[in-house]
N, C-alpha and C positions, 0 to 999 in steps of 0.2 A: 160385631156391630148389628144392632137390631134395625132392620129396615122395613119390617112388615111384609116382606115378600117370602113366599114359600120357596123351598129348594128347587122345585120345578120351574119357578118363575125366574130364578137366578141363572140366566143363560150366558153362553159365550157364542158370539157370532163372528165368523171370519168370512169375509167376502172379497172377491177380486174378479177381474175379467182378463181376457187375453190382451186387451188394448192398453189398459192402464199399467203404470209402473209401480203402483202402490197396492198394498194389502190393507184393508180396513178391519180393525178388530174392536169389538164392543163386548166387554166382559164384566161379570160380577165376581169372577174367580180371584180370590185374594192372592194366591201364589202367582198367577199369571199377571195380575196387575202389578205386583211388586217386581217381577222380572222385567216387564216391559218398561216400568218407570225407571229402573236402574239402567236398562239398556238405552233408553232415550236420553238419560243424563250423560252417559258415557259416549254416546254416538248420536248427537243431535242432528247430524246431516242424514242419518239413515232412518231415524224413528222419532216420532214426536207424539205427545199426548194432545188430543184435539178437544176433549170434553171430559167433564166429570160431573156426576150427579150425587152430591153428598146425601141426599135423602134416600136414595136406593143403593148407594155404594157402587154404582156402575161407572166405568171409565172407558173412554174411546181413544184409540191410537191409530196412527198411520205408520206403516213400516214399508221400506223398499222391498220389492220382490227380490228373492234370493237371500233374504236375511231371516226368513221364517221357514222352518222345515217341519215336516211331519215324519215321525218315525213309526213304522209298522213293525211290531214284534210278533214272532210266531209263539204260540202257546208252548209251555214246557211239557215235555213228555212225562208220563207217570213216573218213569224211572228217574228222570232228572229232579222232579219234585221230591221224591223219596230221598235221594242223596242230599239235596239241599236241606231237607228237614233233619236228617241225621247229623249233618255238619253243624246246623244251628243248635241242636240239642247238646252236642259235644262242646260247643263254645259258650254255653250258658245263655242262649237267646230264647230258650223255651222254658 
């Protein structure tokens, strides 16, 4: 979708405070929009779309705290990357 926005202007904002029970998400990210839309359709009591801007492709959602998580992953060691590369080459992914 052409929106006239640069990639740096296509942001994702996630905000919440300790008092409220909701997390507010505003995003241009297509994958996240699709995932949140599907989740809202499956669990309307937990998540809902609150706004959409067809001109920019931005969508806004509210989701209950405890339903959104952040996963931090440690970087692969050089040895692990090498082994993964070798396995990929053996299985025709390179």
